[in-house]
C-alpha positions in Angstrom: -9.1 -0.1 2.9 -6.0 -2.3 3.0 -3.3 -1.2 5.4 0.0 -2.9 5.5 3.3 -2.6 7.3 6.3 -4.3 5.7 9.6 -5.2 7.1 12.1 -8.0 7.8 10.8 -8.4 11.4 14.2 -9.7 12.3 12.8 -10.3 14.9 9.3 -8.9 15.5 9.3 -6.9 18.7 6.9 -4.7 20.8 7.9 -1.6 18.8 6.4 -3.2 15.7 3.3 -4.5 17.4 2.6 -1.2 19.2 3.1 0.8 16.0 0.7 -1.4 14.1 -1.9 -1.2 16.9 -1.6 2.6 17.0 -2.1 2.7 13.2 -5.2 0.5 13.6 -6.6 2.9 16.2 -5.8 5.9 13.8 -8.0 4.2 11.2 -10.9 3.5 13.7 -9.9 -0.1 14.4 -9.1 -1.2 10.8 -7.0 -4.3 10.3 -3.3 -3.8 9.7 -1.4 -6.5 7.8 2.2 -7.2 8.7 4.0 -8.1 5.5 7.4 -9.7 6.1 10.1 -9.5 3.4 11.7 -12.7 2.3 14.8 -11.2 0.7 15.0 -7.5 1.6 16.9 -5.4 -0.9 17.6 -2.4 1.3 19.1 -4.2 4.2 21.4 -7.2 4.8 19.9 -10.7 4.8 17.9 -11.4 8.0 19.9 -13.2 10.7 16.9 -15.4 11.6 15.5 -17.9 9.1 12.2 -17.3 7.3 10.6 -20.2 9.3 11.6 -18.7 12.6 10.5 -15.2 11.7 7.1 -16.5 10.6 6.7 -18.5 13.8 7.5 -15.4 15.9 5.1 -13.3 13.8 2.3 -15.8 14.2 2.8 -15.8 18.0 3.1 -12.0 18.2 -0.1 -11.2 16.3 -2.2 -14.0 18.0 -3.6 -11.8 20.8 -4.6 -9.0 18.4 -7.6 -9.6 16.1 -6.8 -6.4 14.1 -3.3 -7.6 13.2 -3.0 -9.9 10.2 -0.2 -11.6 8.3 0.2 -11.1 4.6 2.8 -13.7 3.4 2.9 -12.7 -0.3 6.6 -11.6 -0.2 7.6 -14.7 1.7 5.8 -16.9 -0.8 7.3 -15.1 -3.8 10.4 -16.3 -5.5 11.4 -12.7 -6.3 13.3 -10.2 -4.1 11.1 -8.1 -2.0 10.8 -4.9 -3.9 8.0 -2.7 -2.5 7.1 -1.5 -6.0 6.3 -5.1 -7.1 4.2 -5.6 -4.0 2.3 -2.4 -4.6 1.6 -3.3 -8.2 0.3 -6.7 -7.2 -1.8 -5.3 -4.4 -3.3 -2.7 -6.7 -4.1 -5.4 -9.3 -5.9 -7.4 -6.6 -7.7 -4.5 -5.0 -8.7 -2.6 -8.1 -8.3 1.0 -8.8 -10.9 2.4 -6.3 -9.9 0.7 -3.1 -7.7 2.7 -0.7 -4.2 1.2 -0.1 -2.1 2.4 2.7 1.6 1.5 3.3 3.0 2.2 6.7 6.7 2.9 7.1 8.9 4.2 9.9 10.7 7.5 9.8 14.0 5.7 9.3 12.7 4.0 6.1 11.1 7.2 4.9 14.4 9.0 5.0 15.9 6.4 2.6 12.8 6.2 0.4 14.3 8.1 -2.5 16.8 5.3 -2.9 14.1 2.6 -3.2 13.3 1.0 -6.5 10.7 3.1 -8.4 9.8 5.0 -5.1 8.8 8.1 -7.1 5.8 6.0 -8.4 4.6 4.7 -5.1 2.0 7.4 -4.6 0.3 6.3 -7.9 -0.5 3.0 -6.1 -0.9 3.8 -2.4 -1.0 6.3 0.4 2.0 6.4 2.8 1.7 6.8 6.5 5.0 7.7 8.1 5.4 6.7 11.7 7.0 9.8 13.0 9.2 9.5 16.1 8.0 11.4 19.2 9.5 14.9 19.3 10.8 14.6 15.7 10.6 17.9 13.8 9.9 17.3 10.1 11.4 19.9 7.8 9.2 20.4 4.7 12.2 21.4 2.6 13.8 18.0 3.4 10.9 16.1 1.8 11.7 14.1 -1.4 10.3 16.0 -4.4 7.8 13.3 -5.2 6.2 13.7 -1.8 5.9 17.5 -1.8 2.4 18.6 -2.6 1.0 15.3 -1.4 0.8 15.8 2.3 -2.4 14.9 4.1 -3.6 16.6 7.3 -5.7 13.7 8.5 -7.0 10.2 7.9 -10.1 11.4 6.2 -8.0 12.6 3.3 -6.6 9.1 2.9 -10.0 7.5 3.1 -11.4 9.8 0.4 -9.1 8.4 -2.3 -7.3 5.2 -3.3 -3.7 6.6 -3.3 -1.5 9.7 -3.5 -1.3 11.1 0.0 1.4 11.1 2.7 0.4 11.4 6.3 3.0 11.9 9.1 1.6 10.2 12.2 3.3 11.0 15.5 3.3 7.8 17.5 2.7 7.7 21.3 6.0 7.1 23.0 6.6 3.5 23.8 8.5 2.8 27.0 10.8 0.0 25.7 14.3 -0.3 24.4 15.8 -2.6 21.8 
């Protein structure tokens, strides 16, 4: 299983690290790759240079053997479209290997505006990091997500793609 969490990481912070560690625990200690975007298309340009963001990411993951860096988007000359990343990952992993994309609730709420988002579940599962005490309304789900909800991690492990799991994170006692 390949699990990744994308973002600008502008800068990386404990919220990112703790979320990735909780996802690792959810998947019985599996590795989680942090996949920084070079040129994000859904947000403004990062305020910190690529070199500095990478240096901070390298330092941040150093104490955690289960957190890895995937620099494919940084090394690409293209804009960081998730769809392109998913197609490249699926080509590398093959059709049978489970692929899991981790996104925050804030990103999930904008997902229908992402490039080719309606096809994401053909390539991967999506784990949505649900904020503590957030009440999800089933009628507010994008149409392409309805009918794809998973109840637990076992459902994601049983197939290569196609499920959405809402994961309620433990509260983290930090502020931005």
